mmCIF file of the N, C-alpha and C atoms, coordinates in Angstrom:
data_MODEL
# 
_entry.id   MODEL 
# 
loop_
_atom_site.group_PDB 
_atom_site.id 
_atom_site.type_symbol 
_atom_site.label_atom_id 
_atom_site.label_alt_id 
_atom_site.label_comp_id 
_atom_site.label_asym_id 
_atom_site.label_entity_id 
_atom_site.label_seq_id 
_atom_site.pdbx_PDB_ins_code 
_atom_site.Cartn_x 
_atom_site.Cartn_y 
_atom_site.Cartn_z 
_atom_site.occupancy 
_atom_site.B_iso_or_equiv 
_atom_site.pdbx_formal_charge 
_atom_site.auth_seq_id 
_atom_site.auth_comp_id 
_atom_site.auth_asym_id 
_atom_site.auth_atom_id 
_atom_site.pdbx_PDB_model_num 
ATOM 1   N N  . ALA A 1 1  ? 0.680  -1.141  0.067   1.00 0.00 ? 1  ALA A N  1 
ATOM 2   C CA . ALA A 1 1  ? -0.328 -0.149  -0.028  1.00 0.00 ? 1  ALA A CA 1 
ATOM 3   C C  . ALA A 1 1  ? 0.793  1.553   0.064   1.00 0.00 ? 1  ALA A C  1 
ATOM 4   N N  . LEU A 1 2  ? 1.924  0.959   0.804   1.00 0.00 ? 2  LEU A N  1 
ATOM 5   C CA . LEU A 1 2  ? 2.887  2.480   0.710   1.00 0.00 ? 2  LEU A CA 1 
ATOM 6   C C  . LEU A 1 2  ? 3.355  2.607   -0.586  1.00 0.00 ? 2  LEU A C  1 
ATOM 7   N N  . PHE A 1 3  ? 3.656  1.634   -1.330  1.00 0.00 ? 3  PHE A N  1 
ATOM 8   C CA . PHE A 1 3  ? 4.350  1.805   -2.881  1.00 0.00 ? 3  PHE A CA 1 
ATOM 9   C C  . PHE A 1 3  ? 3.448  2.837   -3.364  1.00 0.00 ? 3  PHE A C  1 
ATOM 10  N N  . PHE A 1 4  ? 2.132  2.231   -3.607  1.00 0.00 ? 4  PHE A N  1 
ATOM 11  C CA . PHE A 1 4  ? 1.004  2.943   -4.392  1.00 0.00 ? 4  PHE A CA 1 
ATOM 12  C C  . PHE A 1 4  ? 0.585  4.276   -3.999  1.00 0.00 ? 4  PHE A C  1 
ATOM 13  N N  . ALA A 1 5  ? 0.692  4.380   -2.609  1.00 0.00 ? 5  ALA A N  1 
ATOM 14  C CA . ALA A 1 5  ? 0.775  5.819   -1.920  1.00 0.00 ? 5  ALA A CA 1 
ATOM 15  C C  . ALA A 1 5  ? 1.673  6.830   -2.641  1.00 0.00 ? 5  ALA A C  1 
ATOM 16  N N  . ARG A 1 6  ? 2.911  6.227   -2.566  1.00 0.00 ? 6  ARG A N  1 
ATOM 17  C CA . ARG A 1 6  ? 3.994  6.977   -3.183  1.00 0.00 ? 6  ARG A CA 1 
ATOM 18  C C  . ARG A 1 6  ? 4.130  7.099   -4.781  1.00 0.00 ? 6  ARG A C  1 
ATOM 19  N N  . GLN A 1 7  ? 3.776  6.181   -5.249  1.00 0.00 ? 7  GLN A N  1 
ATOM 20  C CA . GLN A 1 7  ? 3.769  6.353   -6.761  1.00 0.00 ? 7  GLN A CA 1 
ATOM 21  C C  . GLN A 1 7  ? 2.644  7.564   -7.134  1.00 0.00 ? 7  GLN A C  1 
ATOM 22  N N  . THR A 1 8  ? 1.500  7.384   -6.454  1.00 0.00 ? 8  THR A N  1 
ATOM 23  C CA . THR A 1 8  ? 0.201  8.558   -6.550  1.00 0.00 ? 8  THR A CA 1 
ATOM 24  C C  . THR A 1 8  ? 0.837  9.733   -6.398  1.00 0.00 ? 8  THR A C  1 
ATOM 25  N N  . VAL A 1 9  ? 1.251  9.949   -5.235  1.00 0.00 ? 9  VAL A N  1 
ATOM 26  C CA . VAL A 1 9  ? 1.914  11.367  -5.224  1.00 0.00 ? 9  VAL A CA 1 
ATOM 27  C C  . VAL A 1 9  ? 2.784  11.930  -6.088  1.00 0.00 ? 9  VAL A C  1 
ATOM 28  N N  . GLU A 1 10 ? 3.745  10.999  -5.922  1.00 0.00 ? 10 GLU A N  1 
ATOM 29  C CA . GLU A 1 10 ? 4.987  11.339  -6.750  1.00 0.00 ? 10 GLU A CA 1 
ATOM 30  C C  . GLU A 1 10 ? 4.590  11.725  -8.547  1.00 0.00 ? 10 GLU A C  1 
ATOM 31  N N  . ASN A 1 11 ? 3.338  11.024  -8.861  1.00 0.00 ? 11 ASN A N  1 
ATOM 32  C CA . ASN A 1 11 ? 3.450  10.802  -10.497 1.00 0.00 ? 11 ASN A CA 1 
ATOM 33  C C  . ASN A 1 11 ? 2.198  11.665  -10.337 1.00 0.00 ? 11 ASN A C  1 
ATOM 34  N N  . GLY A 1 12 ? 1.365  11.788  -9.329  1.00 0.00 ? 12 GLY A N  1 
ATOM 35  C CA . GLY A 1 12 ? 0.377  12.742  -9.697  1.00 0.00 ? 12 GLY A CA 1 
ATOM 36  C C  . GLY A 1 12 ? -0.845 11.909  -10.360 1.00 0.00 ? 12 GLY A C  1 
ATOM 37  N N  . TRP A 1 13 ? -1.128 10.661  -9.820  1.00 0.00 ? 13 TRP A N  1 
ATOM 38  C CA . TRP A 1 13 ? -1.940 9.708   -10.595 1.00 0.00 ? 13 TRP A CA 1 
ATOM 39  C C  . TRP A 1 13 ? -3.439 9.754   -10.077 1.00 0.00 ? 13 TRP A C  1 
ATOM 40  N N  . SER A 1 14 ? -4.001 10.127  -11.098 1.00 0.00 ? 14 SER A N  1 
ATOM 41  C CA . SER A 1 14 ? -5.816 10.181  -10.715 1.00 0.00 ? 14 SER A CA 1 
ATOM 42  C C  . SER A 1 14 ? -6.203 8.544   -10.198 1.00 0.00 ? 14 SER A C  1 
ATOM 43  N N  . ARG A 1 15 ? -7.388 8.937   -9.794  1.00 0.00 ? 15 ARG A N  1 
ATOM 44  C CA . ARG A 1 15 ? -7.906 7.407   -9.385  1.00 0.00 ? 15 ARG A CA 1 
ATOM 45  C C  . ARG A 1 15 ? -8.160 6.315   -10.252 1.00 0.00 ? 15 ARG A C  1 
ATOM 46  N N  . SER A 1 16 ? -8.206 6.739   -11.347 1.00 0.00 ? 16 SER A N  1 
ATOM 47  C CA . SER A 1 16 ? -7.980 5.872   -12.514 1.00 0.00 ? 16 SER A CA 1 
ATOM 48  C C  . SER A 1 16 ? -7.006 5.283   -13.035 1.00 0.00 ? 16 SER A C  1 
ATOM 49  N N  . SER A 1 17 ? -6.052 5.933   -12.882 1.00 0.00 ? 17 SER A N  1 
ATOM 50  C CA . SER A 1 17 ? -4.499 5.262   -13.172 1.00 0.00 ? 17 SER A CA 1 
ATOM 51  C C  . SER A 1 17 ? -4.006 4.435   -11.806 1.00 0.00 ? 17 SER A C  1 
ATOM 52  N N  . LEU A 1 18 ? -4.454 4.877   -10.524 1.00 0.00 ? 18 LEU A N  1 
ATOM 53  C CA . LEU A 1 18 ? -4.055 4.094   -9.470  1.00 0.00 ? 18 LEU A CA 1 
ATOM 54  C C  . LEU A 1 18 ? -4.699 2.882   -9.665  1.00 0.00 ? 18 LEU A C  1 
ATOM 55  N N  . LEU A 1 19 ? -6.075 2.696   -9.930  1.00 0.00 ? 19 LEU A N  1 
ATOM 56  C CA . LEU A 1 19 ? -6.823 1.384   -10.097 1.00 0.00 ? 19 LEU A CA 1 
ATOM 57  C C  . LEU A 1 19 ? -6.139 0.521   -11.329 1.00 0.00 ? 19 LEU A C  1 
ATOM 58  N N  . ASN A 1 20 ? -5.624 1.153   -12.297 1.00 0.00 ? 20 ASN A N  1 
ATOM 59  C CA . ASN A 1 20 ? -4.960 0.721   -13.163 1.00 0.00 ? 20 ASN A CA 1 
ATOM 60  C C  . ASN A 1 20 ? -3.732 -0.366  -12.777 1.00 0.00 ? 20 ASN A C  1 
ATOM 61  N N  . ALA A 1 21 ? -3.002 0.651   -11.829 1.00 0.00 ? 21 ALA A N  1 
ATOM 62  C CA . ALA A 1 21 ? -1.415 0.068   -11.301 1.00 0.00 ? 21 ALA A CA 1 
ATOM 63  C C  . ALA A 1 21 ? -1.840 -0.910  -10.681 1.00 0.00 ? 21 ALA A C  1 
ATOM 64  N N  . LEU A 1 22 ? -2.988 -0.954  -9.584  1.00 0.00 ? 22 LEU A N  1 
ATOM 65  C CA . LEU A 1 22 ? -3.469 -1.951  -8.778  1.00 0.00 ? 22 LEU A CA 1 
ATOM 66  C C  . LEU A 1 22 ? -3.927 -3.064  -9.929  1.00 0.00 ? 22 LEU A C  1 
ATOM 67  N N  . SER A 1 23 ? -4.592 -2.877  -10.804 1.00 0.00 ? 23 SER A N  1 
ATOM 68  C CA . SER A 1 23 ? -5.213 -4.408  -11.516 1.00 0.00 ? 23 SER A CA 1 
ATOM 69  C C  . SER A 1 23 ? -4.030 -5.208  -12.396 1.00 0.00 ? 23 SER A C  1 
ATOM 70  N N  . SER A 1 24 ? -3.096 -4.161  -12.612 1.00 0.00 ? 24 SER A N  1 
ATOM 71  C CA . SER A 1 24 ? -2.144 -4.685  -13.535 1.00 0.00 ? 24 SER A CA 1 
ATOM 72  C C  . SER A 1 24 ? -0.582 -5.410  -12.836 1.00 0.00 ? 24 SER A C  1 
ATOM 73  N N  . ASP A 1 25 ? -0.947 -5.170  -11.489 1.00 0.00 ? 25 ASP A N  1 
ATOM 74  C CA . ASP A 1 25 ? 0.139  -5.632  -10.706 1.00 0.00 ? 25 ASP A CA 1 
ATOM 75  C C  . ASP A 1 25 ? 1.222  -5.106  -11.144 1.00 0.00 ? 25 ASP A C  1 
ATOM 76  N N  . LEU A 1 26 ? 1.126  -3.850  -10.917 1.00 0.00 ? 26 LEU A N  1 
ATOM 77  C CA . LEU A 1 26 ? 2.207  -2.722  -11.088 1.00 0.00 ? 26 LEU A CA 1 
ATOM 78  C C  . LEU A 1 26 ? 3.735  -3.186  -9.731  1.00 0.00 ? 26 LEU A C  1 
ATOM 79  N N  . TYR A 1 27 ? 3.546  -3.457  -8.762  1.00 0.00 ? 27 TYR A N  1 
ATOM 80  C CA . TYR A 1 27 ? 4.350  -3.368  -7.867  1.00 0.00 ? 27 TYR A CA 1 
ATOM 81  C C  . TYR A 1 27 ? 5.014  -4.765  -8.016  1.00 0.00 ? 27 TYR A C  1 
ATOM 82  N N  . GLU A 1 28 ? 4.850  -5.710  -8.355  1.00 0.00 ? 28 GLU A N  1 
ATOM 83  C CA . GLU A 1 28 ? 5.052  -7.139  -8.993  1.00 0.00 ? 28 GLU A CA 1 
ATOM 84  C C  . GLU A 1 28 ? 5.827  -7.014  -10.084 1.00 0.00 ? 28 GLU A C  1 
ATOM 85  N N  . ARG A 1 29 ? 5.597  -6.030  -11.043 1.00 0.00 ? 29 ARG A N  1 
ATOM 86  C CA . ARG A 1 29 ? 6.533  -5.976  -12.158 1.00 0.00 ? 29 ARG A CA 1 
ATOM 87  C C  . ARG A 1 29 ? 7.258  -4.834  -12.411 1.00 0.00 ? 29 ARG A C  1 
ATOM 88  N N  . GLN A 1 30 ? 7.672  -3.926  -10.954 1.00 0.00 ? 30 GLN A N  1 
ATOM 89  C CA . GLN A 1 30 ? 8.919  -3.244  -11.024 1.00 0.00 ? 30 GLN A CA 1 
ATOM 90  C C  . GLN A 1 30 ? 10.240 -3.933  -11.151 1.00 0.00 ? 30 GLN A C  1 
ATOM 91  N N  . GLY A 1 31 ? 10.308 -4.827  -10.669 1.00 0.00 ? 31 GLY A N  1 
ATOM 92  C CA . GLY A 1 31 ? 11.410 -5.592  -11.034 1.00 0.00 ? 31 GLY A CA 1 
ATOM 93  C C  . GLY A 1 31 ? 12.863 -5.286  -10.284 1.00 0.00 ? 31 GLY A C  1 
ATOM 94  N N  . LYS A 1 32 ? 11.688 -3.728  -8.407  1.00 0.00 ? 32 LYS A N  1 
ATOM 95  C CA . LYS A 1 32 ? 12.308 -3.081  -7.847  1.00 0.00 ? 32 LYS A CA 1 
ATOM 96  C C  . LYS A 1 32 ? 13.369 -2.998  -6.956  1.00 0.00 ? 32 LYS A C  1 
ATOM 97  N N  . ASP A 1 33 ? 14.452 -4.978  -6.974  1.00 0.00 ? 33 ASP A N  1 
ATOM 98  C CA . ASP A 1 33 ? 15.816 -5.410  -6.133  1.00 0.00 ? 33 ASP A CA 1 
ATOM 99  C C  . ASP A 1 33 ? 16.998 -5.643  -6.989  1.00 0.00 ? 33 ASP A C  1 
ATOM 100 N N  . LYS A 1 34 ? 17.627 -4.158  -7.408  1.00 0.00 ? 34 LYS A N  1 
ATOM 101 C CA . LYS A 1 34 ? 18.914 -3.862  -7.857  1.00 0.00 ? 34 LYS A CA 1 
ATOM 102 C C  . LYS A 1 34 ? 19.757 -4.553  -7.340  1.00 0.00 ? 34 LYS A C  1 
ATOM 103 N N  . VAL A 1 35 ? 20.158 -4.546  -6.774  1.00 0.00 ? 35 VAL A N  1 
ATOM 104 C CA . VAL A 1 35 ? 21.448 -5.434  -5.560  1.00 0.00 ? 35 VAL A CA 1 
ATOM 105 C C  . VAL A 1 35 ? 21.299 -6.569  -6.261  1.00 0.00 ? 35 VAL A C  1 
ATOM 106 N N  . GLN A 1 36 ? 20.334 -7.489  -6.224  1.00 0.00 ? 36 GLN A N  1 
ATOM 107 C CA . GLN A 1 36 ? 20.335 -8.922  -6.987  1.00 0.00 ? 36 GLN A CA 1 
ATOM 108 C C  . GLN A 1 36 ? 20.540 -8.739  -8.158  1.00 0.00 ? 36 GLN A C  1 
ATOM 109 N N  . ALA A 1 37 ? 19.977 -7.968  -8.775  1.00 0.00 ? 37 ALA A N  1 
ATOM 110 C CA . ALA A 1 37 ? 19.909 -8.118  -10.472 1.00 0.00 ? 37 ALA A CA 1 
ATOM 111 C C  . ALA A 1 37 ? 21.328 -7.607  -10.934 1.00 0.00 ? 37 ALA A C  1 
ATOM 112 N N  . GLN A 1 38 ? 22.221 -6.875  -10.042 1.00 0.00 ? 38 GLN A N  1 
ATOM 113 C CA . GLN A 1 38 ? 23.488 -6.560  -10.116 1.00 0.00 ? 38 GLN A CA 1 
ATOM 114 C C  . GLN A 1 38 ? 24.384 -7.471  -9.607  1.00 0.00 ? 38 GLN A C  1 
ATOM 115 N N  . TYR A 1 39 ? 24.120 -8.124  -8.764  1.00 0.00 ? 39 TYR A N  1 
ATOM 116 C CA . TYR A 1 39 ? 25.018 -9.405  -8.283  1.00 0.00 ? 39 TYR A CA 1 
ATOM 117 C C  . TYR A 1 39 ? 24.645 -10.627 -9.348  1.00 0.00 ? 39 TYR A C  1 
ATOM 118 N N  . ALA A 1 40 ? 23.779 -10.872 -9.838  1.00 0.00 ? 40 ALA A N  1 
ATOM 119 C CA . ALA A 1 40 ? 23.405 -11.583 -10.924 1.00 0.00 ? 40 ALA A CA 1 
ATOM 120 C C  . ALA A 1 40 ? 24.059 -11.530 -12.192 1.00 0.00 ? 40 ALA A C  1 
ATOM 121 N N  . LEU A 1 41 ? 24.191 -10.446 -12.470 1.00 0.00 ? 41 LEU A N  1 
ATOM 122 C CA . LEU A 1 41 ? 25.092 -9.942  -13.879 1.00 0.00 ? 41 LEU A CA 1 
ATOM 123 C C  . LEU A 1 41 ? 26.380 -9.397  -13.732 1.00 0.00 ? 41 LEU A C  1 
ATOM 124 N N  . GLU A 1 42 ? 26.855 -9.315  -12.504 1.00 0.00 ? 42 GLU A N  1 
ATOM 125 C CA . GLU A 1 42 ? 28.164 -8.923  -12.224 1.00 0.00 ? 42 GLU A CA 1 
ATOM 126 C C  . GLU A 1 42 ? 29.439 -9.670  -13.094 1.00 0.00 ? 42 GLU A C  1 
ATOM 127 N N  . SER A 1 43 ? 29.313 -11.120 -12.839 1.00 0.00 ? 43 SER A N  1 
ATOM 128 C CA . SER A 1 43 ? 30.264 -11.753 -13.482 1.00 0.00 ? 43 SER A CA 1 
ATOM 129 C C  . SER A 1 43 ? 30.076 -12.146 -14.803 1.00 0.00 ? 43 SER A C  1 
ATOM 130 N N  . SER A 1 44 ? 28.917 -11.468 -15.736 1.00 0.00 ? 44 SER A N  1 
ATOM 131 C CA . SER A 1 44 ? 29.025 -11.632 -16.932 1.00 0.00 ? 44 SER A CA 1 
ATOM 132 C C  . SER A 1 44 ? 29.390 -10.820 -18.095 1.00 0.00 ? 44 SER A C  1 
ATOM 133 N N  . THR A 1 45 ? 30.122 -11.265 -18.818 1.00 0.00 ? 45 THR A N  1 
ATOM 134 C CA . THR A 1 45 ? 31.127 -10.444 -19.597 1.00 0.00 ? 45 THR A CA 1 
ATOM 135 C C  . THR A 1 45 ? 30.660 -10.244 -21.052 1.00 0.00 ? 45 THR A C  1 
ATOM 136 N N  . GLN A 1 46 ? 29.104 -10.808 -21.433 1.00 0.00 ? 46 GLN A N  1 
ATOM 137 C CA . GLN A 1 46 ? 28.434 -10.863 -22.401 1.00 0.00 ? 46 GLN A CA 1 
ATOM 138 C C  . GLN A 1 46 ? 27.464 -9.762  -22.528 1.00 0.00 ? 46 GLN A C  1 
ATOM 139 N N  . PRO A 1 47 ? 27.227 -9.153  -23.738 1.00 0.00 ? 47 PRO A N  1 
ATOM 140 C CA . PRO A 1 47 ? 26.087 -8.070  -23.757 1.00 0.00 ? 47 PRO A CA 1 
ATOM 141 C C  . PRO A 1 47 ? 24.976 -8.643  -23.546 1.00 0.00 ? 47 PRO A C  1 
ATOM 142 N N  . ILE A 1 48 ? 24.095 -7.953  -23.045 1.00 0.00 ? 48 ILE A N  1 
ATOM 143 C CA . ILE A 1 48 ? 22.514 -8.497  -22.889 1.00 0.00 ? 48 ILE A CA 1 
ATOM 144 C C  . ILE A 1 48 ? 21.796 -7.752  -23.575 1.00 0.00 ? 48 ILE A C  1 
ATOM 145 N N  . SER A 1 49 ? 21.083 -8.342  -24.051 1.00 0.00 ? 49 SER A N  1 
ATOM 146 C CA . SER A 1 49 ? 19.837 -7.457  -25.091 1.00 0.00 ? 49 SER A CA 1 
ATOM 147 C C  . SER A 1 49 ? 18.484 -8.426  -24.727 1.00 0.00 ? 49 SER A C  1 
ATOM 148 N N  . ILE A 1 50 ? 17.590 -7.263  -25.617 1.00 0.00 ? 50 ILE A N  1 
ATOM 149 C CA . ILE A 1 50 ? 16.059 -8.304  -25.470 1.00 0.00 ? 50 ILE A CA 1 
ATOM 150 C C  . ILE A 1 50 ? 15.639 -8.572  -27.045 1.00 0.00 ? 50 ILE A C  1 
ATOM 151 N N  . SER A 1 51 ? 15.317 -9.775  -27.267 1.00 0.00 ? 51 SER A N  1 
ATOM 152 C CA . SER A 1 51 ? 14.982 -10.186 -28.320 1.00 0.00 ? 51 SER A CA 1 
ATOM 153 C C  . SER A 1 51 ? 13.769 -9.810  -28.889 1.00 0.00 ? 51 SER A C  1 
ATOM 154 N N  . GLU A 1 52 ? 12.755 -9.896  -27.910 1.00 0.00 ? 52 GLU A N  1 
ATOM 155 C CA . GLU A 1 52 ? 11.517 -9.651  -28.207 1.00 0.00 ? 52 GLU A CA 1 
ATOM 156 C C  . GLU A 1 52 ? 10.737 -8.954  -26.479 1.00 0.00 ? 52 GLU A C  1 
ATOM 157 N N  . TYR A 1 53 ? 9.920  -8.174  -27.047 1.00 0.00 ? 53 TYR A N  1 
ATOM 158 C CA . TYR A 1 53 ? 9.374  -7.749  -25.808 1.00 0.00 ? 53 TYR A CA 1 
ATOM 159 C C  . TYR A 1 53 ? 7.819  -7.356  -26.211 1.00 0.00 ? 53 TYR A C  1 
ATOM 160 N N  . GLU A 1 54 ? 6.895  -8.033  -25.436 1.00 0.00 ? 54 GLU A N  1 
ATOM 161 C CA . GLU A 1 54 ? 5.386  -7.725  -25.824 1.00 0.00 ? 54 GLU A CA 1 
ATOM 162 C C  . GLU A 1 54 ? 4.828  -6.833  -24.961 1.00 0.00 ? 54 GLU A C  1 
ATOM 163 N N  . LEU A 1 55 ? 4.826  -5.549  -25.006 1.00 0.00 ? 55 LEU A N  1 
ATOM 164 C CA . LEU A 1 55 ? 4.315  -4.403  -24.281 1.00 0.00 ? 55 LEU A CA 1 
ATOM 165 C C  . LEU A 1 55 ? 2.546  -4.952  -24.156 1.00 0.00 ? 55 LEU A C  1 
ATOM 166 N N  . GLU A 1 56 ? 2.378  -5.029  -25.138 1.00 0.00 ? 56 GLU A N  1 
ATOM 167 C CA . GLU A 1 56 ? 1.057  -5.173  -25.187 1.00 0.00 ? 56 GLU A CA 1 
ATOM 168 C C  . GLU A 1 56 ? 0.440  -6.003  -23.965 1.00 0.00 ? 56 GLU A C  1 
ATOM 169 N N  . LYS A 1 57 ? 0.885  -6.832  -23.152 1.00 0.00 ? 57 LYS A N  1 
ATOM 170 C CA . LYS A 1 57 ? 0.656  -7.665  -22.377 1.00 0.00 ? 57 LYS A CA 1 
ATOM 171 C C  . LYS A 1 57 ? 0.052  -7.007  -21.241 1.00 0.00 ? 57 LYS A C  1 
ATOM 172 N N  . PHE A 1 58 ? 0.760  -5.753  -20.912 1.00 0.00 ? 58 PHE A N  1 
ATOM 173 C CA . PHE A 1 58 ? 0.619  -5.260  -19.905 1.00 0.00 ? 58 PHE A CA 1 
ATOM 174 C C  . PHE A 1 58 ? -0.496 -3.920  -19.850 1.00 0.00 ? 58 PHE A C  1 
ATOM 175 N N  . TYR A 1 59 ? -1.127 -3.689  -21.262 1.00 0.00 ? 59 TYR A N  1 
ATOM 176 C CA . TYR A 1 59 ? -1.780 -2.526  -21.401 1.00 0.00 ? 59 TYR A CA 1 
ATOM 177 C C  . TYR A 1 59 ? -3.364 -3.035  -20.711 1.00 0.00 ? 59 TYR A C  1 
ATOM 178 N N  . PRO A 1 60 ? -3.900 -2.648  -20.114 1.00 0.00 ? 60 PRO A N  1 
ATOM 179 C CA . PRO A 1 60 ? -5.360 -3.018  -19.735 1.00 0.00 ? 60 PRO A CA 1 
ATOM 180 C C  . PRO A 1 60 ? -6.048 -2.921  -21.345 1.00 0.00 ? 60 PRO A C  1 
ATOM 181 N N  . GLU A 1 61 ? -7.124 -3.662  -21.086 1.00 0.00 ? 61 GLU A N  1 
ATOM 182 C CA . GLU A 1 61 ? -8.284 -3.528  -22.222 1.00 0.00 ? 61 GLU A CA 1 
ATOM 183 C C  . GLU A 1 61 ? -8.910 -2.489  -22.727 1.00 0.00 ? 61 GLU A C  1 
ATOM 184 N N  . LYS A 1 62 ? -9.009 -1.869  -21.641 1.00 0.00 ? 62 LYS A N  1 
ATOM 185 C CA . LYS A 1 62 ? -9.777 -0.469  -21.867 1.00 0.00 ? 62 LYS A CA 1 
ATOM 186 C C  . LYS A 1 62 ? -8.693 0.519   -21.637 1.00 0.00 ? 62 LYS A C  1 
ATOM 187 N N  . VAL A 1 63 ? -8.148 1.296   -22.543 1.00 0.00 ? 63 VAL A N  1 
ATOM 188 C CA . VAL A 1 63 ? -7.044 2.093   -22.323 1.00 0.00 ? 63 VAL A CA 1 
ATOM 189 C C  . VAL A 1 63 ? -7.629 3.475   -21.711 1.00 0.00 ? 63 VAL A C  1 
ATOM 190 N N  . GLU A 1 64 ? -8.884 3.647   -22.340 1.00 0.00 ? 64 GLU A N  1 
ATOM 191 C CA . GLU A 1 64 ? -9.496 5.113   -22.014 1.00 0.00 ? 64 GLU A CA 1 
ATOM 192 C C  . GLU A 1 64 ? -9.941 5.509   -21.123 1.00 0.00 ? 64 GLU A C  1 
ATOM 193 N N  . GLY A 1 65 ? -9.599 6.571   -20.293 1.00 0.00 ? 65 GLY A N  1 
ATOM 194 C CA . GLY A 1 65 ? -9.185 6.852   -19.017 1.00 0.00 ? 65 GLY A CA 1 
ATOM 195 C C  . GLY A 1 65 ? -8.222 6.676   -18.043 1.00 0.00 ? 65 GLY A C  1 
ATOM 196 N N  . THR A 1 66 ? -7.106 5.737   -18.584 1.00 0.00 ? 66 THR A N  1 
ATOM 197 C CA . THR A 1 66 ? -6.245 5.195   -17.991 1.00 0.00 ? 66 THR A CA 1 
ATOM 198 C C  . THR A 1 66 ? -5.105 6.459   -17.972 1.00 0.00 ? 66 THR A C  1 
ATOM 199 N N  . MET A 1 67 ? -5.041 7.293   -19.192 1.00 0.00 ? 67 MET A N  1 
ATOM 200 C CA . MET A 1 67 ? -3.682 8.229   -19.460 1.00 0.00 ? 67 MET A CA 1 
ATOM 201 C C  . MET A 1 67 ? -4.587 9.372   -19.534 1.00 0.00 ? 67 MET A C  1 
ATOM 202 N N  . PRO A 1 68 ? -3.530 10.133  -19.069 1.00 0.00 ? 68 PRO A N  1 
ATOM 203 C CA . PRO A 1 68 ? -4.056 11.697  -18.798 1.00 0.00 ? 68 PRO A CA 1 
ATOM 204 C C  . PRO A 1 68 ? -4.365 12.478  -20.278 1.00 0.00 ? 68 PRO A C  1 
ATOM 205 N N  . THR A 1 69 ? -5.069 13.048  -20.427 1.00 0.00 ? 69 THR A N  1 
ATOM 206 C CA . THR A 1 69 ? -5.569 13.602  -21.549 1.00 0.00 ? 69 THR A CA 1 
ATOM 207 C C  . THR A 1 69 ? -4.758 14.762  -21.723 1.00 0.00 ? 69 THR A C  1 
ATOM 208 N N  . ILE A 1 70 ? -4.854 15.644  -23.147 1.00 0.00 ? 70 ILE A N  1 
ATOM 209 C CA . ILE A 1 70 ? -3.693 16.589  -23.401 1.00 0.00 ? 70 ILE A CA 1 
ATOM 210 C C  . ILE A 1 70 ? -4.036 17.664  -22.673 1.00 0.00 ? 70 ILE A C  1 
ATOM 211 N N  . GLU A 1 71 ? -4.941 18.217  -22.101 1.00 0.00 ? 71 GLU A N  1 
ATOM 212 C CA . GLU A 1 71 ? -5.277 19.310  -21.287 1.00 0.00 ? 71 GLU A CA 1 
ATOM 213 C C  . GLU A 1 71 ? -4.696 19.022  -19.957 1.00 0.00 ? 71 GLU A C  1 
ATOM 214 N N  . GLU A 1 72 ? -4.835 17.742  -19.473 1.00 0.00 ? 72 GLU A N  1 
ATOM 215 C CA . GLU A 1 72 ? -4.304 17.547  -18.146 1.00 0.00 ? 72 GLU A CA 1 
ATOM 216 C C  . GLU A 1 72 ? -2.975 17.490  -18.034 1.00 0.00 ? 72 GLU A C  1 
ATOM 217 N N  . LEU A 1 73 ? -2.099 17.082  -18.969 1.00 0.00 ? 73 LEU A N  1 
ATOM 218 C CA . LEU A 1 73 ? -0.924 16.927  -19.613 1.00 0.00 ? 73 LEU A CA 1 
ATOM 219 C C  . LEU A 1 73 ? -0.159 18.634  -19.433 1.00 0.00 ? 73 LEU A C  1 
ATOM 220 N N  . GLU A 1 74 ? -1.048 19.540  -20.278 1.00 0.00 ? 74 GLU A N  1 
ATOM 221 C CA . GLU A 1 74 ? -0.654 20.885  -19.952 1.00 0.00 ? 74 GLU A CA 1 
ATOM 222 C C  . GLU A 1 74 ? -0.705 21.288  -18.516 1.00 0.00 ? 74 GLU A C  1 
ATOM 223 N N  . GLN A 1 75 ? -1.905 21.020  -18.416 1.00 0.00 ? 75 GLN A N  1 
ATOM 224 C CA . GLN A 1 75 ? -2.246 21.702  -16.734 1.00 0.00 ? 75 GLN A CA 1 
ATOM 225 C C  . GLN A 1 75 ? -1.000 21.391  -15.857 1.00 0.00 ? 75 GLN A C  1 
ATOM 226 N N  . ARG A 1 76 ? -0.427 20.001  -15.936 1.00 0.00 ? 76 ARG A N  1 
ATOM 227 C CA . ARG A 1 76 ? 0.693  19.570  -15.056 1.00 0.00 ? 76 ARG A CA 1 
ATOM 228 C C  . ARG A 1 76 ? 1.746  20.313  -15.390 1.00 0.00 ? 76 ARG A C  1 
ATOM 229 N N  . LEU A 1 77 ? 2.124  20.400  -16.572 1.00 0.00 ? 77 LEU A N  1 
ATOM 230 C CA . LEU A 1 77 ? 3.383  21.142  -17.254 1.00 0.00 ? 77 LEU A CA 1 
ATOM 231 C C  . LEU A 1 77 ? 3.499  22.698  -16.980 1.00 0.00 ? 77 LEU A C  1 
ATOM 232 N N  . SER A 1 78 ? 2.143  23.183  -17.133 1.00 0.00 ? 78 SER A N  1 
ATOM 233 C CA . SER A 1 78 ? 2.148  24.634  -16.851 1.00 0.00 ? 78 SER A CA 1 
ATOM 234 C C  . SER A 1 78 ? 2.324  24.805  -15.227 1.00 0.00 ? 78 SER A C  1 
ATOM 235 N N  . SER A 1 79 ? 1.907  23.887  -14.308 1.00 0.00 ? 79 SER A N  1 
ATOM 236 C CA . SER A 1 79 ? 2.255  24.075  -13.027 1.00 0.00 ? 79 SER A CA 1 
ATOM 237 C C  . SER A 1 79 ? 3.424  23.743  -12.419 1.00 0.00 ? 79 SER A C  1 
ATOM 238 N N  . LEU A 1 80 ? 4.893  23.275  -13.338 1.00 0.00 ? 80 LEU A N  1 
ATOM 239 C CA . LEU A 1 80 ? 5.650  23.327  -12.768 1.00 0.00 ? 80 LEU A CA 1 
ATOM 240 C C  . LEU A 1 80 ? 6.693  24.369  -12.587 1.00 0.00 ? 80 LEU A C  1 
# 
């Protein structure tokens, strides 16, 4: 819960954005243990690449309402 509270404040999520993050298992997908990843790759001398990435798996079926509108983005940028 603390992760989602922080993300909501830091990113200015709307209610629908928060619900989308909750339903899409965002916390589990963060991939949050950098030390473990660094340790696992430390002895590797080979370059690492991704051969295929299926981003559409992470999109909700209904995208409308989960992304901010142009007006919302402009309002957020003007308040910075």
